[in-house]
All heavy atoms as a GROMACS GRO file, in nm:
protein
  627
    1ASP      N    1  11.735  10.354  14.809
    1ASP     CA    2  11.713  10.230  14.719
    1ASP      C    3  11.652  10.116  14.808
    1ASP      O    4  11.710  10.080  14.907
    1ASP     CB    5  11.846  10.188  14.657
    1ASP     CG    6  11.836  10.075  14.560
    1ASP    OD1    7  11.731   9.998  14.560
    1ASP    OD2    8  11.927  10.063  14.481
    2GLU      N    9  11.549  10.062  14.757
    2GLU     CA   10  11.482   9.958  14.831
    2GLU      C   11  11.564   9.836  14.843
    2GLU      O   12  11.534   9.744  14.928
    2GLU     CB   13  11.345   9.926  14.772
    2GLU     CG   14  11.360   9.864  14.629
    2GLU     CD   15  11.231   9.872  14.555
    2GLU    OE1   16  11.152   9.967  14.572
    2GLU    OE2   17  11.217   9.774  14.470
    3ARG      N   18  11.662   9.811  14.763
    3ARG     CA   19  11.755   9.694  14.763
    3ARG      C   20  11.878   9.711  14.852
    3ARG      O   21  11.952   9.625  14.863
    3ARG     CB   22  11.793   9.652  14.625
    3ARG     CG   23  11.683   9.620  14.532
    3ARG     CD   24  11.723   9.601  14.399
    3ARG     NE   25  11.778   9.728  14.342
    3ARG     CZ   26  11.826   9.742  14.224
    3ARG    NH1   27  11.857   9.643  14.151
    3ARG    NH2   28  11.877   9.865  14.186
    4SER      N   29  11.889   9.824  14.907
    4SER     CA   30  12.007   9.850  14.992
    4SER      C   31  12.004   9.784  15.124
    4SER      O   32  11.896   9.768  15.185
    4SER     CB   33  12.036   9.994  15.001
    4SER     OG   34  11.938  10.060  15.076
    5VAL      N   35  12.112   9.742  15.179
    5VAL     CA   36  12.132   9.673  15.313
    5VAL      C   37  12.226   9.754  15.399
    5VAL      O   38  12.340   9.790  15.346
    5VAL     CB   39  12.172   9.527  15.297
    5VAL    CG1   40  12.185   9.462  15.428
    5VAL    CG2   41  12.079   9.453  15.206
    6ALA      N   42  12.191   9.784  15.513
    6ALA     CA   43  12.278   9.864  15.599
    6ALA      C   44  12.415   9.797  15.617
    6ALA      O   45  12.426   9.675  15.638
    6ALA     CB   46  12.218   9.877  15.739
    7GLY      N   47  12.520   9.875  15.591
    7GLY     CA   48  12.655   9.821  15.608
    7GLY      C   49  12.710   9.755  15.486
    7GLY      O   50  12.823   9.711  15.490
    8VAL      N   51  12.632   9.743  15.377
    8VAL     CA   52  12.676   9.673  15.265
    8VAL      C   53  12.681   9.768  15.137
    8VAL      O   54  12.581   9.831  15.110
    8VAL     CB   55  12.581   9.557  15.228
    8VAL    CG1   56  12.620   9.479  15.101
    8VAL    CG2   57  12.570   9.458  15.345
    9THR      N   58  12.787   9.774  15.077
    9THR     CA   59  12.806   9.853  14.954
    9THR      C   60  12.781   9.762  14.842
    9THR      O   61  12.860   9.664  14.814
    9THR     CB   62  12.946   9.913  14.948
    9THR    OG1   63  12.967   9.998  15.055
    9THR    CG2   64  12.965   9.992  14.818
   10VAL      N   65  12.678   9.786  14.764
   10VAL     CA   66  12.634   9.697  14.651
   10VAL      C   67  12.689   9.758  14.530
   10VAL      O   68  12.669   9.876  14.496
   10VAL     CB   69  12.477   9.685  14.647
   10VAL    CG1   70  12.445   9.595  14.533
   10VAL    CG2   71  12.427   9.621  14.778
   11VAL      N   72  12.762   9.681  14.455
   11VAL     CA   73  12.822   9.721  14.321
   11VAL      C   74  12.734   9.678  14.216
   11VAL      O   75  12.704   9.557  14.198
   11VAL     CB   76  12.956   9.652  14.299
   11VAL    CG1   77  13.008   9.691  14.169
   11VAL    CG2   78  13.058   9.701  14.413
   12ARG      N   79  12.665   9.774  14.150
   12ARG     CA   80  12.567   9.745  14.047
   12ARG      C   81  12.616   9.794  13.909
   12ARG      O   82  12.557   9.762  13.804
   12ARG     CB   83  12.438   9.808  14.074
   12ARG     CG   84  12.369   9.748  14.196
   12ARG     CD   85  12.225   9.797  14.210
   12ARG     NE   86  12.159   9.725  14.312
   12ARG     CZ   87  12.142   9.766  14.431
   12ARG    NH1   88  12.184   9.885  14.469
   12ARG    NH2   89  12.079   9.696  14.525
   13THR      N   90  12.719   9.887  13.904
   13THR     CA   91  12.753   9.937  13.777
   13THR      C   92  12.908   9.924  13.754
   13THR      O   93  12.980   9.912  13.860
   13THR     CB   94  12.719  10.093  13.765
   13THR    OG1   95  12.793  10.164  13.864
   13THR    CG2   96  12.562  10.114  13.791
   14GLU      N   97  12.958   9.946  13.637
   14GLU     CA   98  13.098   9.951  13.620
   14GLU      C   99  13.162  10.062  13.690
   14GLU      O  100  13.275  10.044  13.749
   14GLU     CB  101  13.127   9.963  13.463
   14GLU     CG  102  13.265   9.948  13.431
   14GLU     CD  103  13.306   9.954  13.282
   14GLU    OE1  104  13.216   9.925  13.203
   14GLU    OE2  105  13.418   9.992  13.252
   15GLU      N  106  13.097  10.184  13.699
   15GLU     CA  107  13.152  10.288  13.778
   15GLU      C  108  13.170  10.251  13.927
   15GLU      O  109  13.268  10.278  13.987
   15GLU     CB  110  13.057  10.407  13.763
   15GLU     CG  111  13.107  10.532  13.836
   15GLU     CD  112  13.018  10.648  13.820
   15GLU    OE1  113  12.942  10.655  13.727
   15GLU    OE2  114  13.014  10.732  13.914
   16ASP      N  115  13.068  10.180  13.984
   16ASP     CA  116  13.082  10.135  14.122
   16ASP      C  117  13.196  10.042  14.141
   16ASP      O  118  13.272  10.052  14.231
   16ASP     CB  119  12.951  10.061  14.163
   16ASP     CG  120  12.822  10.149  14.179
   16ASP    OD1  121  12.841  10.272  14.188
   16ASP    OD2  122  12.721  10.089  14.176
   17ALA      N  123  13.210   9.955  14.036
   17ALA     CA  124  13.317   9.852  14.051
   17ALA      C  125  13.460   9.926  14.041
   17ALA      O  126  13.547   9.881  14.114
   17ALA     CB  127  13.308   9.754  13.936
   18ARG      N  128  13.476  10.017  13.956
   18ARG     CA  129  13.602  10.082  13.941
   18ARG      C  130  13.640  10.156  14.076
   18ARG      O  131  13.743  10.161  14.119
   18ARG     CB  132  13.598  10.180  13.820
   18ARG     CG  133  13.602  10.100  13.694
   18ARG     CD  134  13.618  10.196  13.576
   18ARG     NE  135  13.609  10.124  13.448
   18ARG     CZ  136  13.710  10.055  13.394
   18ARG    NH1  137  13.828  10.042  13.460
   18ARG    NH2  138  13.690   9.988  13.277
   19ARG      N  139  13.533  10.223  14.132
   19ARG     CA  140  13.551  10.303  14.255
   19ARG      C  141  13.596  10.206  14.372
   19ARG      O  142  13.697  10.232  14.439
   19ARG     CB  143  13.424  10.373  14.297
   19ARG     CG  144  13.432  10.458  14.422
   19ARG     CD  145  13.307  10.527  14.453
   19ARG     NE  146  13.181  10.444  14.447
   19ARG     CZ  147  13.152  10.349  14.536
   19ARG    NH1  148  13.233  10.332  14.647
   19ARG    NH2  149  13.043  10.274  14.530
   20VAL      N  150  13.520  10.094  14.384
   20VAL     CA  151  13.556  10.005  14.491
   20VAL      C  152  13.695   9.937  14.470
   20VAL      O  153  13.770   9.915  14.556
   20VAL     CB  154  13.449   9.892  14.504
   20VAL    CG1  155  13.490   9.775  14.596
   20VAL    CG2  156  13.318   9.953  14.562
   21LEU      N  157  13.722   9.902  14.340
   21LEU     CA  158  13.851   9.844  14.307
   21LEU      C  159  13.967   9.939  14.345
   21LEU      O  160  14.067   9.896  14.395
   21LEU     CB  161  13.857   9.808  14.166
   21LEU     CG  162  13.984   9.737  14.119
   21LEU    CD1  163  14.024   9.617  14.192
   21LEU    CD2  164  13.983   9.716  13.968
   22ALA      N  165  13.954  10.066  14.309
   22ALA     CA  166  14.054  10.166  14.348
   22ALA      C  167  14.081  10.170  14.498
   22ALA      O  168  14.190  10.179  14.550
   22ALA     CB  169  14.009  10.302  14.290
   23GLN      N  170  13.972  10.170  14.578
   23GLN     CA  171  13.983  10.165  14.727
   23GLN      C  172  14.053  10.030  14.770
   23GLN      O  173  14.142  10.037  14.850
   23GLN     CB  174  13.849  10.165  14.786
   23GLN     CG  175  13.786  10.307  14.786
   23GLN     CD  176  13.650  10.306  14.858
   23GLN    OE1  177  13.547  10.284  14.784
   23GLN    NE2  178  13.644  10.330  14.978
   24LEU      N  179  14.018   9.920  14.710
   24LEU     CA  180  14.077   9.802  14.749
   24LEU      C  181  14.228   9.802  14.719
   24LEU      O  182  14.308   9.750  14.802
   24LEU     CB  183  14.009   9.675  14.676
   24LEU     CG  184  13.871   9.638  14.725
   24LEU    CD1  185  13.809   9.541  14.626
   24LEU    CD2  186  13.881   9.574  14.869
   25MET      N  187  14.264   9.849  14.600
   25MET     CA  188  14.406   9.854  14.560
   25MET      C  189  14.487   9.939  14.649
   25MET      O  190  14.606   9.922  14.663
   25MET     CB  191  14.416   9.895  14.409
   25MET     CG  192  14.350   9.804  14.316
   25MET     SD  193  14.418   9.649  14.304
   25MET     CE  194  14.578   9.679  14.225
   26SER      N  195  14.428  10.035  14.711
   26SER     CA  196  14.498  10.126  14.805
   26SER      C  197  14.521  10.070  14.946
   26SER      O  198  14.601  10.114  15.019
   26SER     CB  199  14.425  10.260  14.813
   26SER     OG  200  14.301  10.236  14.897
   27LEU      N  201  14.446   9.959  14.971
   27LEU     CA  202  14.457   9.888  15.107
   27LEU      C  203  14.577   9.791  15.100
   27LEU      O  204  14.547   9.671  15.111
   27LEU     CB  205  14.327   9.828  15.139
   27LEU     CG  206  14.210   9.925  15.158
   27LEU    CD1  207  14.080   9.850  15.180
   27LEU    CD2  208  14.234  10.024  15.260
   28THR      N  209  14.697   9.835  15.086
   28THR     CA  210  14.813   9.740  15.070
   28THR      C  211  14.844   9.672  15.198
   28THR      O  212  14.911   9.563  15.207
   28THR     CB  213  14.930   9.821  15.018
   28THR    OG1  214  14.966   9.918  15.112
   28THR    CG2  215  14.904   9.868  14.881
   29GLU      N  216  14.808   9.712  15.315
   29GLU     CA  217  14.840   9.664  15.445
   29GLU      C  218  14.716   9.591  15.505
   29GLU      O  219  14.710   9.578  15.631
   29GLU     CB  220  14.899   9.759  15.540
   29GLU     CG  221  15.029   9.828  15.491
   29GLU     CD  222  15.139   9.732  15.467
   29GLU    OE1  223  15.160   9.646  15.554
   29GLU    OE2  224  15.209   9.743  15.363
   30CYS      N  225  14.622   9.553  15.430
   30CYS     CA  226  14.496   9.496  15.480
   30CYS      C  227  14.469   9.358  15.419
   30CYS      O  228  14.488   9.335  15.302
   30CYS     CB  229  14.381   9.593  15.442
   30CYS     SG  230  14.222   9.538  15.497
   31VAL      N  231  14.424   9.268  15.503
   31VAL     CA  232  14.380   9.137  15.462
   31VAL      C  233  14.239   9.144  15.410
   31VAL      O  234  14.153   9.209  15.472
   31VAL     CB  235  14.388   9.034  15.567
   31VAL    CG1  236  14.331   8.898  15.525
   31VAL    CG2  237  14.526   9.021  15.613
   32HIS      N  238  14.208   9.093  15.293
   32HIS     CA  239  14.068   9.096  15.234
   32HIS      C  240  14.014   8.956  15.241
   32HIS      O  241  14.086   8.859  15.200
   32HIS     CB  242  14.081   9.133  15.080
   32HIS     CG  243  14.147   9.265  15.055
   32HIS    ND1  244  14.270   9.302  15.095
   32HIS    CD2  245  14.101   9.369  14.988
   32HIS    CE1  246  14.304   9.422  15.063
   32HIS    NE2  247  14.195   9.468  14.989
   33ALA      N  248  13.891   8.941  15.278
   33ALA     CA  249  13.821   8.815  15.270
   33ALA      C  250  13.724   8.830  15.151
   33ALA      O  251  13.646   8.925  15.144
   33ALA     CB  252  13.744   8.799  15.407
   34ILE      N  253  13.740   8.727  15.063
   34ILE     CA  254  13.650   8.732  14.939
   34ILE      C  255  13.587   8.596  14.928
   34ILE      O  256  13.651   8.493  14.944
   34ILE     CB  257  13.740   8.763  14.818
   34ILE    CG1  258  13.809   8.906  14.838
   34ILE    CG2  259  13.652   8.755  14.690
   34ILE    CD1  260  13.908   8.925  14.727
   35ASP      N  261  13.460   8.593  14.900
   35ASP     CA  262  13.388   8.469  14.875
   35ASP      C  263  13.312   8.491  14.744
   35ASP      O  264  13.257   8.594  14.714
   35ASP     CB  265  13.284   8.452  14.986
   35ASP     CG  266  13.213   8.317  14.969
   35ASP    OD1  267  13.268   8.216  14.941
   35ASP    OD2  268  13.085   8.313  14.984
   36THR      N  269  13.321   8.386  14.672
   36THR     CA  270  13.242   8.383  14.537
   36THR      C  271  13.141   8.273  14.533
   36THR      O  272  13.156   8.175  14.598
   36THR     CB  273  13.341   8.359  14.419
   36THR    OG1  274  13.405   8.245  14.431
   36THR    CG2  275  13.444   8.480  14.413
   37GLU      N  276  13.046   8.292  14.441
   37GLU     CA  277  12.946   8.188  14.418
   37GLU      C  278  12.940   8.175  14.262
   37GLU      O  279  12.950   8.271  14.184
   37GLU     CB  280  12.798   8.224  14.467
   37GLU     CG  281  12.798   8.249  14.616
   37GLU     CD  282  12.819   8.117  14.693
   37GLU    OE1  283  12.799   7.996  14.642
   37GLU    OE2  284  12.881   8.131  14.801
   38THR      N  285  12.938   8.046  14.223
   38THR     CA  286  12.945   8.024  14.080
   38THR      C  287  12.835   7.930  14.027
   38THR      O  288  12.760   7.876  14.112
   38THR     CB  289  13.078   7.942  14.046
   38THR    OG1  290  13.078   7.822  14.115
   38THR    CG2  291  13.205   8.029  14.072
   39THR      N  292  12.820   7.936  13.896
   39THR     CA  293  12.715   7.854  13.836
   39THR      C  294  12.784   7.787  13.721
   39THR      O  295  12.891   7.826  13.680
   39THR     CB  296  12.593   7.930  13.795
   39THR    OG1  297  12.486   7.833  13.751
   39THR    CG2  298  12.622   8.033  13.688
   40SER      N  299  12.727   7.683  13.659
   40SER     CA  300  12.779   7.615  13.537
   40SER      C  301  12.907   7.548  13.574
   40SER      O  302  13.000   7.544  13.497
   40SER     CB  303  12.787   7.711  13.417
   40SER     OG  304  12.668   7.778  13.393
   41LEU      N  305  12.910   7.487  13.689
   41LEU     CA  306  13.036   7.421  13.734
   41LEU      C  307  12.991   7.283  13.800
   41LEU      O  308  12.915   7.289  13.895
   41LEU     CB  309  13.103   7.518  13.834
   41LEU     CG  310  13.228   7.458  13.904
   41LEU    CD1  311  13.342   7.450  13.795
   41LEU    CD2  312  13.279   7.549  14.009
   42ASP      N  313  13.061   7.184  13.763
   42ASP     CA  314  13.040   7.053  13.826
   42ASP      C  315  13.156   7.028  13.914
   42ASP      O  316  13.261   6.986  13.873
   42ASP     CB  317  13.024   6.944  13.728
   42ASP     CG  318  12.993   6.806  13.784
   42ASP    OD1  319  13.012   6.793  13.908
   42ASP    OD2  320  12.958   6.717  13.711
   43ILE      N  321  13.146   7.059  14.048
   43ILE     CA  322  13.256   7.054  14.135
   43ILE      C  323  13.316   6.911  14.155
   43ILE      O  324  13.430   6.889  14.204
   43ILE     CB  325  13.225   7.119  14.270
   43ILE    CG1  326  13.111   7.041  14.340
   43ILE    CG2  327  13.207   7.266  14.263
   43ILE    CD1  328  13.093   7.083  14.487
   44LYS      N  329  13.232   6.813  14.111
   44LYS     CA  330  13.286   6.674  14.117
   44LYS      C  331  13.382   6.635  14.011
   44LYS      O  332  13.460   6.544  14.011
   44LYS     CB  333  13.166   6.572  14.123
   44LYS     CG  334  13.085   6.583  14.250
   44LYS     CD  335  12.967   6.487  14.252
   44LYS     CE  336  12.893   6.507  14.376
   44LYS     NZ  337  12.776   6.408  14.376
   45LYS      N  338  13.377   6.725  13.901
   45LYS     CA  339  13.454   6.698  13.784
   45LYS      C  340  13.551   6.809  13.751
   45LYS      O  341  13.648   6.792  13.666
   45LYS     CB  342  13.366   6.677  13.659
   45LYS     CG  343  13.274   6.556  13.671
   45LYS     CD  344  13.186   6.536  13.556
   45LYS     CE  345  13.095   6.415  13.567
   45LYS     NZ  346  13.001   6.412  13.456
   46GLN      N  347  13.526   6.929  13.800
   46GLN     CA  348  13.607   7.050  13.759
   46GLN      C  349  13.650   7.125  13.880
   46GLN      O  350  13.580   7.131  13.983
   46GLN     CB  351  13.525   7.138  13.676
   46GLN     CG  352  13.474   7.093  13.546
   46GLN     CD  353  13.373   7.184  13.482
   46GLN    OE1  354  13.265   7.218  13.538
   46GLN    NE2  355  13.412   7.233  13.368
   47GLY      N  356  13.759   7.189  13.877
   47GLY     CA  357  13.809   7.284  13.973
   47GLY      C  358  13.741   7.416  13.947
   47GLY      O  359  13.704   7.442  13.831
   48PRO      N  360  13.743   7.513  14.039
   48PRO     CA  361  13.678   7.642  14.016
   48PRO      C  362  13.755   7.734  13.924
   48PRO      O  363  13.699   7.826  13.862
   48PRO     CB  364  13.658   7.700  14.155
   48PRO     CG  365  13.756   7.630  14.238
   48PRO     CD  366  13.774   7.498  14.176
   49VAL      N  367  13.888   7.724  13.922
   49VAL     CA  368  13.972   7.816  13.849
   49VAL      C  369  13.950   7.797  13.697
   49VAL      O  370  13.971   7.690  13.642
   49VAL     CB  371  14.115   7.806  13.884
   49VAL    CG1  372  14.204   7.897  13.801
   49VAL    CG2  373  14.138   7.832  14.033
   50GLY      N  374  13.901   7.898  13.632
   50GLY     CA  375  13.886   7.899  13.493
   50GLY      C  376  13.753   7.826  13.437
   50GLY      O  377  13.740   7.807  13.323
   51ASN      N  378  13.679   7.780  13.535
   51ASN     CA  379  13.550   7.704  13.492
   51ASN      C  380  13.433   7.772  13.563
   51ASN      O  381  13.441   7.834  13.662
   51ASN     CB  382  13.556   7.559  13.550
   51ASN     CG  383  13.669   7.481  13.482
   51ASN    OD1  384  13.679   7.470  13.360
   51ASN    ND2  385  13.762   7.434  13.555
   52GLY      N  386  13.322   7.758  13.499
   52GLY     CA  387  13.195   7.809  13.551
   52GLY      C  388  13.188   7.962  13.534
   52GLY      O  389  13.275   8.023  13.467
   53GLU      N  390  13.079   8.020  13.595
   53GLU     CA  391  13.065   8.171  13.587
   53GLU      C  392  13.044   8.216  13.735
   53GLU      O  393  12.975   8.158  13.809
   53GLU     CB  394  12.932   8.200  13.510
   53GLU     CG  395  12.940   8.161  13.366
   53GLU     CD  396  12.800   8.191  13.300
   53GLU    OE1  397  12.776   8.309  13.285
   53GLU    OE2  398  12.726   8.090  13.276
   54VAL      N  399  13.120   8.325  13.766
   54VAL     CA  400  13.106   8.391  13.903
   54VAL      C  401  12.975   8.475  13.881
   54VAL      O  402  12.961   8.564  13.803
   54VAL     CB  403  13.224   8.472  13.930
   54VAL    CG1  404  13.197   8.546  14.069
   54VAL    CG2  405  13.349   8.386  13.936
   55ILE      N  406  12.874   8.436  13.968
   55ILE     CA  407  12.749   8.506  13.969
   55ILE      C  408  12.744   8.619  14.065
   55ILE      O  409  12.664   8.712  14.056
   55ILE     CB  410  12.633   8.414  13.973
   55ILE    CG1  411  12.631   8.338  14.108
   55ILE    CG2  412  12.621   8.319  13.857
   55ILE    CD1  413  12.504   8.253  14.134
   56CYS      N  414  12.819   8.612  14.178
   56CYS     CA  415  12.830   8.716  14.273
   56CYS      C  416  12.956   8.691  14.359
   56CYS      O  417  13.015   8.588  14.362
   56CYS     CB  418  12.709   8.713  14.364
   56CYS     SG  419  12.682   8.564  14.462
   57LEU      N  420  12.997   8.793  14.426
   57LEU     CA  421  13.110   8.785  14.527
   57LEU      C  422  13.090   8.886  14.631
   57LEU      O  423  13.024   8.989  14.611
   57LEU     CB  424  13.246   8.802  14.449
   57LEU     CG  425  13.266   8.942  14.381
   57LEU    CD1  426  13.366   9.017  14.470
   57LEU    CD2  427  13.329   8.914  14.249
   58SER      N  428  13.152   8.859  14.744
   58SER     CA  429  13.140   8.954  14.858
   58SER      C  430  13.289   8.973  14.908
   58SER      O  431  13.375   8.881  14.891
   58SER     CB  432  13.054   8.892  14.970
   58SER     OG  433  13.104   8.766  15.020
   59ILE      N  434  13.309   9.094  14.958
   59ILE     CA  435  13.442   9.131  15.007
   59ILE      C  436  13.433   9.191  15.144
   59ILE      O  437  13.332   9.277  15.167
   59ILE     CB  438  13.513   9.227  14.904
   59ILE    CG1  439  13.517   9.178  14.760
   59ILE    CG2  440  13.652   9.272  14.950
   59ILE    CD1  441  13.549   9.271  14.653
   60TYR      N  442  13.527   9.164  15.229
   60TYR     CA  443  13.522   9.233  15.363
   60TYR      C  444  13.673   9.263  15.404
   60TYR      O  445  13.748   9.166  15.387
   60TYR     CB  446  13.453   9.143  15.464
   60TYR     CG  447  13.440   9.204  15.603
   60TYR    CD1  448  13.358   9.308  15.625
   60TYR    CD2  449  13.520   9.160  15.708
   60TYR    CE1  450  13.346   9.372  15.753
   60TYR    CE2  451  13.504   9.211  15.834
   60TYR     CZ  452  13.426   9.317  15.853
   60TYR     OH  453  13.414   9.378  15.980
   61CYS      N  454  13.689   9.381  15.444
   61CYS     CA  455  13.832   9.421  15.491
   61CYS      C  456  13.834   9.467  15.629
   61CYS      O  457  13.932   9.526  15.679
   61CYS     CB  458  13.881   9.533  15.406
   61CYS     SG  459  13.888   9.487  15.228
   62GLY      N  460  13.731   9.448  15.708
   62GLY     CA  461  13.722   9.480  15.845
   62GLY      C  462  13.631   9.606  15.874
   62GLY      O  463  13.604   9.676  15.771
   63PRO      N  464  13.595   9.632  15.990
   63PRO     CA  465  13.499   9.733  16.024
   63PRO      C  466  13.551   9.878  15.996
   63PRO      O  467  13.472   9.964  15.991
   63PRO     CB  468  13.466   9.710  16.171
   63PRO     CG  469  13.588   9.640  16.224
   63PRO     CD  470  13.647   9.563  16.113
   64GLY      N  471  13.682   9.897  15.986
   64GLY     CA  472  13.739  10.023  15.971
   64GLY      C  473  13.734  10.078  15.826
   64GLY      O  474  13.781  10.196  15.804
   65HIS      N  475  13.676  10.007  15.739
   65HIS     CA  476  13.667  10.046  15.591
   65HIS      C  477  13.532  10.072  15.545
   65HIS      O  478  13.437   9.997  15.579
   65HIS     CB  479  13.731   9.944  15.503
   65HIS     CG  480  13.882   9.916  15.541
   65HIS    ND1  481  13.980  10.004  15.516
   65HIS    CD2  482  13.937   9.820  15.607
   65HIS    CE1  483  14.090   9.962  15.566
   65HIS    NE2  484  14.073   9.844  15.618
   66ASP      N  485  13.508  10.178  15.474
   66ASP     CA  486  13.384  10.208  15.428
   66ASP      C  487  13.385  10.235  15.273
   66ASP      O  488  13.464  10.315  15.218
   66ASP     CB  489  13.332  10.341  15.480
   66ASP     CG  490  13.186  10.382  15.446
   66ASP    OD1  491  13.134  10.312  15.354
   66ASP    OD2  492  13.134  10.469  15.512
   67PHE      N  493  13.315  10.144  15.199
   67PHE     CA  494  13.327  10.150  15.051
   67PHE      C  495  13.214  10.230  14.997
   67PHE      O  496  13.191  10.221  14.876
   67PHE     CB  497  13.327  10.008  14.993
   67PHE     CG  498  13.458   9.939  15.025
   67PHE    CD1  499  13.454   9.847  15.142
   67PHE    CD2  500  13.567   9.951  14.961
   67PHE    CE1  501  13.580   9.781  15.176
   67PHE    CE2  502  13.685   9.886  14.990
   67PHE     CZ  503  13.685   9.804  15.098
   68GLY      N  504  13.142  10.304  15.075
   68GLY     CA  505  13.029  10.387  15.027
   68GLY      C  506  12.908  10.372  15.118
   68GLY      O  507  12.841  10.470  15.149
   69ASN      N  508  12.879  10.247  15.154
   69ASN     CA  509  12.757  10.216  15.238
   69ASN      C  510  12.798  10.119  15.354
   69ASN      O  511  12.720  10.046  15.400
   69ASN     CB  512  12.642  10.164  15.159
   69ASN     CG  513  12.509  10.160  15.232
   69ASN    OD1  514  12.486  10.258  15.304
   69ASN    ND2  515  12.435  10.055  15.223
   70GLY      N  516  12.920  10.116  15.375
   70GLY     CA  517  12.978  10.031  15.480
   70GLY      C  518  13.091   9.940  15.442
   70GLY      O  519  13.143   9.952  15.330
   71PRO      N  520  13.137   9.856  15.536
   71PRO     CA  521  13.258   9.781  15.518
   71PRO      C  522  13.237   9.652  15.431
   71PRO      O  523  13.346   9.590  15.391
   71PRO     CB  524  13.298   9.738  15.652
   71PRO     CG  525  13.173   9.732  15.728
   71PRO     CD  526  13.084   9.839  15.679
   72CYS      N  527  13.124   9.610  15.400
   72CYS     CA  528  13.095   9.485  15.325
   72CYS      C  529  13.065   9.530  15.179
   72CYS      O  530  12.994   9.627  15.150
   72CYS     CB  531  12.976   9.413  15.381
   72CYS     SG  532  13.000   9.353  15.550
   73VAL      N  533  13.124   9.457  15.079
   73VAL     CA  534  13.099   9.484  14.941
   73VAL      C  535  13.030   9.362  14.884
   73VAL      O  536  13.069   9.244  14.909
   73VAL     CB  537  13.231   9.502  14.865
   73VAL    CG1  538  13.207   9.526  14.719
   73VAL    CG2  539  13.303   9.620  14.924
   74TRP      N  540  12.928   9.386  14.803
   74TRP     CA  541  12.849   9.278  14.733
   74TRP      C  542  12.851   9.307  14.587
   74TRP      O  543  12.802   9.422  14.546
   74TRP     CB  544  12.710   9.270  14.788
   74TRP     CG  545  12.625   9.164  14.720
   74TRP    CD1  546  12.532   9.195  14.617
   74TRP    CD2  547  12.626   9.026  14.732
   74TRP    NE1  548  12.478   9.087  14.580
   74TRP    CE2  549  12.531   8.974  14.641
   74TRP    CE3  550  12.692   8.939  14.820
   74TRP    CZ2  551  12.506   8.842  14.636
   74TRP    CZ3  552  12.669   8.810  14.814
   74TRP    CH2  553  12.573   8.756  14.725
   75VAL      N  554  12.901   9.222  14.501
   75VAL     CA  555  12.899   9.240  14.362
   75VAL      C  556  12.808   9.144  14.296
   75VAL      O  557  12.828   9.014  14.318
   75VAL     CB  558  13.037   9.218  14.304
   75VAL    CG1  559  13.038   9.245  14.151
   75VAL    CG2  560  13.136   9.315  14.367
   76ASP      N  561  12.705   9.180  14.224
   76ASP     CA  562  12.614   9.095  14.162
   76ASP      C  563  12.644   9.094  14.017
   76ASP      O  564  12.610   9.186  13.945
   76ASP     CB  565  12.475   9.144  14.198
   76ASP     CG  566  12.364   9.055  14.130
   76ASP    OD1  567  12.396   8.955  14.072
   76ASP    OD2  568  12.245   9.101  14.140
   77ASN      N  569  12.697   8.982  13.967
   77ASN     CA  570  12.713   8.958  13.825
   77ASN      C  571  12.604   8.900  13.752
   77ASN      O  572  12.613   8.878  13.633
   77ASN     CB  573  12.846   8.880  13.800
   77ASN     CG  574  12.971   8.943  13.847
   77ASN    OD1  575  12.981   9.064  13.835
   77ASN    ND2  576  13.065   8.863  13.883
   78TRP      N  577  12.495   8.871  13.820
   78TRP     CA  578  12.377   8.788  13.765
   78TRP      C  579  12.259   8.870  13.744
   78TRP      O  580  12.182   8.844  13.654
   78TRP     CB  581  12.350   8.682  13.861
   78TRP     CG  582  12.259   8.577  13.798
   78TRP    CD1  583  12.136   8.558  13.819
   78TRP    CD2  584  12.304   8.471  13.711
   78TRP    NE1  585  12.085   8.449  13.751
   78TRP    CE2  586  12.178   8.397  13.680
   78TRP    CE3  587  12.415   8.435  13.645
   78TRP    CZ2  588  12.185   8.292  13.588
   78TRP    CZ3  589  12.418   8.331  13.556
   78TRP    CH2  590  12.297   8.257  13.526
   79GLY      N  591  12.250   8.984  13.820
   79GLY     CA  592  12.118   9.063  13.818
   79GLY      C  593  12.107   9.138  13.690
   79GLY      O  594  12.153   9.115  13.585
   80GLU      N  595  12.032   9.252  13.708
   80GLU     CA  596  11.993   9.328  13.597
   80GLU      C  597  12.098   9.386  13.506
   80GLU      O  598  12.080   9.400  13.388
   80GLU     CB  599  11.904   9.452  13.645
   80GLU     CG  600  11.989   9.542  13.743
   80GLU     CD  601  11.894   9.645  13.812
   80GLU    OE1  602  11.796   9.595  13.887
   80GLU    OE2  603  11.920   9.770  13.808
   81ARG      N  604  12.218   9.409  13.564
   81ARG     CA  605  12.332   9.462  13.471
   81ARG      C  606  12.429   9.345  13.452
   81ARG      O  607  12.526   9.364  13.378
   81ARG     CB  608  12.393   9.579  13.537
   81ARG     CG  609  12.294   9.694  13.540
   81ARG     CD  610  12.376   9.824  13.565
   81ARG     NE  611  12.266   9.929  13.569
   81ARG     CZ  612  12.288  10.047  13.520
   81ARG    NH1  613  12.404  10.072  13.469
   81ARG    NH2  614  12.198  10.135  13.534
   82GLY      N  615  12.420   9.240  13.517
   82GLY     CA  616  12.509   9.129  13.499
   82GLY      C  617  12.473   9.049  13.372
   82GLY      O  618  12.451   9.101  13.264
   83LYS      N  619  12.458   8.923  13.391
   83LYS     CA  620  12.427   8.831  13.280
   83LYS      C  621  12.310   8.876  13.197
   83LYS      O  622  12.299   8.891  13.092
   83LYS     CB  623  12.389   8.695  13.337
   83LYS     CG  624  12.379   8.591  13.232
   83LYS     CD  625  12.429   8.460  13.282
   83LYS     CE  626  12.404   8.354  13.187
   83LYS     NZ  627  12.491   8.323  13.095
   0.00000   0.00000   0.00000
């Protein structure tokens, strides 16, 4: 896939999301770093919880985990299958 990045597992389908989620749920002794990006949110007037739309997120659990194409996970909620 021309959009793939070495070490990054890109979630593009619901099937991908369920597979990665199952792996994450099994990592009970692991700290997860998660970052989100949102749109439709005025941070001067609103908090992020329950406001705006999450357009993408990234997850990292350390170099010892492989979610299919490496230890980093990228979820695009905005692209071709998202919004």
